[in-house]
C-alpha angles and dihedrals in degrees: 000000000000113000119215092239097035112135127214117223126193128183088213100055138028094191124092127179116206121202103196134216111279093032117118121198131182127185131033128329125194126181137169089205137058120292131202122192127199099155138070110287130185097177145107107249126206124178134162090216137019129349118191120192104199125219093260095046125109112194126184113183146051119312120200118177144123096253124015129188117192114199098151139031122318128176113182146047120317126200110184108180093199113009143355121197123191105198124211093271095040121119119190124184107182147047126304138199118189144138094230126026122192118185115185121209109275096029119122127214127181115179145050125307136199111192128180139044 
């Protein structure tokens, strides 16, 4: 389960951008560092590293990153180059492509998946 103050560490990047609860974004977001969302997002997201969708987040759009953790609501297409984790409170409506898929008890997923190399 994703904790409200849980941090994300990555050996590839020391930068993390946090989009807090109450923030609304529309458009396209690209980052070379890690990103954590807690707000309402209608955006296509692209990151070279980690993307964390917090428990209070509501994301509508395409997510493309190395490692993705879904703890909130996501509607859209997800491409996780390495790993996608749907935490216990995660809700994903959309299609996914990933090498590794982890679905914790309590998570919901509605869509198509392609898992493997």
